[in-house]
N, C-alpha and C positions, 0 to 999 in steps of 0.2 A: 114798693118796698125798697126805697133807696138805700136803706142800711144793709142790704145784701149785695150792693154793687161793689163793695170794697173786697176784692179777691183775696187780699192778704188777710183781712180779718176772717174771711170764710175759712182759710187754711188754719188760722190760729184756733178757730172754733172746732175744726176737725181734730186738731191736736188735743184740744181740751175734752172733746168727746171721748177719745181713747183714754186720756189721762183720768177722766172722771170715772171711768169704769173701774180703774184701780183704786182711786181715792174713796169711792163709795162702796168698794168691795174690801180689798185688803187693808186699805188705809183706815176704814171705819171699824175694822176688827182689831186694830193694833192694841188699843188700851185694854179691851176685854180679853184678848188673847194673853197679854202679859198678866192680867189678873188670874186667868185660868191656869197659867204656867207657874203660879206660885209667888208672884210678886204681890205683896199686900196692897190694898186699895190706896192708902196714903203713899205707899212706895211708888205706885204707878204715877201719881200726881207729882211726886218729887222727880221721877224719871223725866216726865214731860217738861217740868221746870228746868231740869238740867240741860235738856236739848235746847230750850229757848235761850238760856243764859250762854251756852256755848255758841249758839248762832250769833248772839249779840257781840261776842268777842271776835268771831271770825269775820263778820260782815264787812269791816273796812277794806279787807283784801279784795273784795269783789270789784271795786272801782278800778283798781290797778290792773286787774286781769281783763276787764272789759275795755279799758283804754288800749290794751295791747291786741286783743283778739276780736273785739266787737260783741254786740249783744246777742246776735243770733247764735254765734258759736257757743257762748256761755249757756244759753237756754238749752241747746242740744246737749252740752256736757252735763248740765244740771239734771236733765231728764234721765240720762244714763246713770248718773249717781243715785237718783231716786230709786232706780230699779235695784240697786245694790243693797238697799236697806232691808228688803223683805226676807232674803235668806237668813240674815242675822236675827231678825225677829223670830223666825221659825226655830232658831237654835236656842232661844232663851228657855232656861229651866230654873226659875227662881232668880234671886239676886246673885250675880256672879259675872265672870268674864264676858259671856255672850251678851249680857244686858249692857255692860259698859261699852263693848264694841258697837252695839246697835245704837247707843246714845251718840257716840262719836260720828258714825256714818250718817245717821239721821240729821245731825246738826249741820254737817258739811253739805249734804245733799239739799236740805231745805234752804240753806243760805244761798247757795248758787242758783237754785231753780227759781224760788219765789221772787227774789229781788229782781232778777233779770226778766222773768216772765211778765211781771206787772209793768216794768219799765218798757218792755217791748210792745205789749198790748197798748199801753198809753201812747207810745210814740206813733203807732201805725193805725190806731183807730180814729174815728171821726167825732169831733166834739158835738156836732149838731145831731148825731145819731147815737151818742154814747149810751143813753139809757136803753135804747132798743138793742144795741149790740151786746151789752152786758146781760140783758134779760134773755136774749136768745141763747147766750152761752150758758146761763144758769138753768134755763129750761131744758137744754140738751143734757146737762148734768143730772137734772131731776128725772128725766125720762130714762136715762141709762141706769140711774140709781134704783129703778124698779127691779131690774134684773140682777145687777152685780152682787148685792148682798145675799140674794138667794143662792147664787152660784157659789160665792165664797163660803157661806154657811154649810152648804151641802158638801163642798170639797173638804172642809175641816172635819166634818163628822165622818165622811165616807173614806177619805184617803189620808187625812192628817194634815198637819201644819205645813210640811214641806211641799205638798202638792198645792195647797191653797196659796201660800205665799210665793211659791215658785212660779205659778201661773201669773200672779200679780207682777212679778219681776219681768217676765217675758213680755207681757202686754205693755208694760211701761216703756220698754225699749222701742216698741213699734210706734209709740206716741211721738218719737223724735222724727219720724219720716216726713211729715208735712213741712217741717222747717227747711227742708232742702229746696223748696220752691218759694220761700219767703225771702225778702231782701235783708241785707246786712244793715245794721244801724250802728254807726260809729259813735264813739264817746270821746269828747275832747279831753286832753290831758289836764288842763286847768280851766276852772270855771269860777267866776266870782258870784257870790250871793246864793250858792246852791243850798246851803244849809238853812239860811234865813227863809228862803222860799218854801222849804219843807216843813217849817214849824207847824202850820195848821194841819198838815197831813200827819205829822208825828202825834199831835194831840188826839186826832181822830183814831189813830191806830193803837195808841196806848189804851184808850177806852175800849176799842174793839177787841184787843187782846185780853183785857180783863173779862169782857163778856164771853169771849171764846173759851176761856179756861173752864168756866162753869157750864156754858151752853153745850160744849163738846165733850171735854175730858171727864168732868164729874158726871154729867148726864149719861154718857155712854155706859159707864160702869153701873150707875144706879138703875138704868133700864135693863142691863144684862142681869143684874142680881134679881130685880123684880120679876124677870121672866125665867127664873130658875137656873140661871147660868147655862142656858141652852143656846148653842150657836145657831141652830135652825130657827128657834123662836125669835132670837135677836135679829137674824137676817130677815125674817118675815115682817117684823115690826119696821125695819128700815125700808123694806119694799113698799109697805102700805104708805109710809110717810112720803116716799118718793112719788108714788102715784098721785097723792093729794097735791104735792108740790108741783107736779107736771101740769095738772089742771089749772092751777093758779098762776103758773110761772110767768106768763107773758103780759100780765095785767099792768104792771106798774111802769115798765120802761117807756111806753108811749106817753104816759102821764107826766113823767119827768121831762122828756124831750119837749113837751108842749108847755113847759113852764109850771108844772104842778109839783115841784119839789117840796115845797112847804107842807102841802097836804100829804105827800108821800111819806114824809118823816113822821107825821102824826099817826098815820095808818100803820106804818111798818113797826115803829117802836111801841105803839099801843098794843099791837098784836103780840109782839115779843114779851111785853110785860105780862099779858094774860097767860102766855105759854109758861113763863117762869113760875108763876103762881100755881098753875096746874101741875107742873112737874114737881114742885116742892111738896105737893099733897099726894103724890103718886107712889113713893117707895113702898113696896110690899103689896101694891094693888095693880096686878097685871093689866087689866082692862083700861084703867085710868092712865097707866103708863103708856100703853100703846096709843090711846087717843091723844094724849099730850104730845107724844112724839110725832104723830101725824100732823097735828095742828102746827107744830114747830116748823115743819117744812114750808108751810104757807108764810110764816113769819120770816124765814130765811129768804124765800123768793122775793119778798117785799123789801127786806132790809138790805140785801147785798147790792141790788142795783142802786138803791138810794145812797148807800155809803160810797160805793165804788165810782158812781158817776161823779161825785164831788172830788174824790181822790184822784181819779184819772185826769179829770179836767185841770185840777191844780198841777198835776205832774206835767201835763203837756205844755202848760204855760210857764213852767219853771225853767231856769237856765239849763238844767240837765235832768232828764227823766230818770236816769239810772241813779244818780246821787239822791234825787228826791226819794226814790223807792228804797234805796239802801237805808236812808235815814228813817223813813216811815216804818219799814219792816223792823228796824231796831226798836222803835216805839212799841210795836206789837209784841216783840220779845219781852220787853220789860213789863208790859201790861199782863201778858199771858203767864209769865213766870210768877209775877206777884200774886195773881189770882190763884194759881195752882198751889203755891206755897201756903197762902192763907187758908185755902180749903184743906190742904194736908194737915196743917196745924190744928184746925178745928176738929178734924177727924181724930187726930192723935190725942186731943183733949177729951175725947168721948162725946163731942157734940153730934147730934143726929145728922145724917147726910142731907136731910131736908133743909137744914140751915145753910149748908154749903151750896145747895142748889139755888138759894136766894141771892147769892153774891152777884150774879150778873145784873141785878136791878141797879146797883151802884153805877156800873158802866152804861147801862141803858139811859139813865138820867143824864149823865155827862154827855153821851152821844147825842141825845135829843137836843140839848142846848147848842152844841156845836153845829149840828146839821141844820137846825132851824136858822141859825145865824148865817150859814153859808148860802142857803137857798133864798133867804131874804135879801142878801146882797147880790144874788144872781137869779132874778125872778124868771128869766127865760134863757134858754140855751141858744146862743147866737152863733152864726157861722164863723169859723176860724179863718185867719189869713191862709193863703195858699202855701206859705212856707212855714214848716214846723221847725222849731229850733231844738235840736238835740245836742246838748253839750256845746251850744253856741254855734253849731254848724247846721246847714240845711240837711234835713233827713232825706233818705232815699226817696225818689219819686215813686208815687203809687198810682 
């Protein structure tokens, strides 16, 4: 298992394990809690679109900060900022000041954390084991996701929002600890051709953002409503899905690293298409909704390694991984905000939520074309040179 020999990636996966407990717990309850707290369904979608558009505006600042402080420092700061959003979510009571404050903090935290985390992981991972390393990461998240939604749902029902989201905040802080044993990655002040190198990744993330708006935001609320707006039932449905995903989680990474990316794309996006169709038929039918949600975890476990192997490898070969991910995450913001606003508009017009749940099919089709092209041009994962270029300078030895 050569892909476990990278001690830095092991520490990054330890961080992700802790962080995943929060994201599959408190993070997965954010939209449904806002709905329960009096924000209308289309209002929640506008809220998420506002977060994404604010991220897009803030994002260019990240490069300047990383040049000054380094990637590891910003990932730590981003993790701390992520913890600050949860108390604000607990304070929301309908549309008002607490919701606006939550939007602002969520935008800042997401921008700092995700751009820097993806760049950091891309810089320190191994191209020849990328599929394995991402699959291990996602399998860890899937296993943890069996427990975390049950815990969060129980806390919400038994002790209330402040206890549930307060616990999420504290646990997020502990996720910063593994970074104290990982290397710093410097970012060069000036890099030529960084944006041009990121264009393929931007296109992939625009489509992924569009998929995500329906796959995550719209679906979470549709599932919650189908289950009688019960936090316990919703947490149980997420736990079942995580169990199914954990069983399937490690299948595709080895296939990608062995040069099977083209088949991986077909399997992953084919599975996602079936999930979208099942979800669209499920509103108001609890058993079908739970089954569709469980099968979706298999689709995600197949799709994420397929997508992120391509993205991380493009990032590592780009002149600057951070600038690459700042640009690509900006693409995600545009795709996710557009999909959320279109879904909100459809609901405002009185269109059934089933139609909004079909919107990811547009992104799936676009992603299929792009990923098939990438893996056709890279039929096998080959070993990288021993020097990784991060912002034009050698990365820290590992």
